[in-house]
N, C-alpha and C positions, 0 to 999 in steps of 0.2 A: 578642166573645162573643155567642152567640145569646140571644135573649130567653128561650127555654125553659130554657137553662142557668142564667141569672140567677134565674129563678123557682125552679128546683130548689135552687140554693144558698141562697136565702132560706128555703125550706121546711126544708132541712137545718139551717140555723141555728136555726130555730124548734124543731125536734125536739131539738137540743142544749140550747137554753134550757129547754125543758119537762123534759127528763131531769135537768138540773143543778138546776133549781129544786125538783124533787121528790126530790132525792137524800137528803133527810132521812128519807124513807119507806124505811127499810131495817131489817133485823133480822139479828142475828148468828146464824149456825149454824156451830158449830165455829170454825175459824180464818178464815172468810170472812164478809163482809157480803153478805147476800142483798138484791138490789136489783131487784125485779120490774118497776119502771118502765122500766129499761133494755131489758128484753126486749120489753116492749110497744112501745117506740120502735123496736127492731130490726125487728119485724114490720111496723110502719107504714112504716118507711123502705124495706123490701124491696118492699112493695106499691106505694107511691107514687113512690119515687125510683130503685130498682134496687140491685144489690149493691154497687157501688163507692161510691155515696153512703151506703149503709147502713154500710159499714165506716168511712167518714170520720166519720159521726155518732157511731158507737160509740167511735172513737179520740178524737175531740174531747171527748166526754162523759167518758170515762175520765180523760183528761189534766186537764180542769178539776176534776173531782171529787178527783183526787189533789192538785192544787195547793191546793184548798180544805180538804183534810183530811177529806172525807166519803167517800173511797174508798180502796182499796188497789191495789197493783200487780196484784193478781189480776183486777181489772176489765178489764184489757187483753185477756188471752187469752179470757176468758169471753165478753165482749161482742162482740169483733171476729170471732171464729170463728163465733159464732152468726149475726151479721149477714151475714157472707159466705155461709154455708150457706143461710140462708132466702132471701137475695136471689138467689142463683144458681138455687135451685129454683123460685122464683116467676118468674124471667125465662124459664126453660126451659118450665115447665109451665103457667103462668098459672092455677094452681089454689091455693086457699087451704089446704085440709087438708094437702097435702104441704108447704106453706110453714110451717105451724105445727109440723109434725113435724120439719122441718129445723132450725127454731130450737131446739127442745128437744134434739135429738140434737147439733146443732152446739155449743150452749152447754153443755148438761148433761154430755154424754159427752166430746166432743172437747175443748172448752174446759176441762173439769174435768181431763182428762189433761194437757193442755198447761200447765195451771197448776202442775203438780208441779215442773218445772224452775225456773219463776219463783219459786215459794215456797222451794225448796231452795237454789238457787244464787244468786239475786238477793236474796231477803229473808232468807236464812239460817235458815229454819224447817225443822224436821224434819217430814217428811211422807212418807206412802206414796204410791205411784203413783195410787191411786184415792181419795185423801183428799178431794178437792174435788168429786168427781162427784155425790155426794148433795146437798150444799148448793147446787151449781150447778143441779141438776135441780129442787130445790124452788123456787128463784128463777125459773128460766126457765118452769116450768109455770105458776106464778102470773101472770107477765107475759104469757105467750102466751094464757092464758085471758082476761085483760083485753083484749088486742088483738083476740081473736076476737069478744068481745062488742061492742066498739066498732065493728069492721068490719061486724058483722051489723046494728047500729043504722044505720050509714051506708047500707047497702044498703036496709034497710026504709024509710028516710026519703028515699031517692033522692038524698041529699046526696053520695054517691060520684060521681055524674055531674058535679055542679058542681065538685067538687074536682079531678077528673081533667081537666075542661075548662080549669080555671085553670092547670094544669101543661102545657097544650098537648100532652097525650099521651092522647087519648081511648081508645087501644087498651090503655093501661096496665093497666086493670082490666076484664077481659072476663067472667071466669066467677067464680062464687061458690064452687064446690065444689073 
């Protein structure tokens, strides 16, 4: 295994630990628990690690939260779809604004729609197709704003250069817009 891959695995594990440790910071909206920290971590994972690590971080976080009783099965479709969307958009565009939008659309709309069969058929809850879109949108917008603020601070303090150099991928974060 290459040294860069080991570093990415360690950062991914740190993101999982951060998300799980802050999993008590959630609030209920309807039948779902809104967890903005997951969406912050999705964006950070997309920017620093890429789409596949982002999905891995979202999956591991959702699994651990479910095992600890701080999450529901709805965490899987919401977080994983959002992580994949924003990771792919960042990988292709290297721009932050489209990445933020992809997280919101991926989690809020696509993840909210995909949560319907999970809620209906796996969890046995009665729900309409768009039941989870609004709660997921509230959660993802909050988390994405937190991530955008954090990334802006990292740019202004030039800490972003140090972080990307540590990951041995200096091209990872090239543009701010």
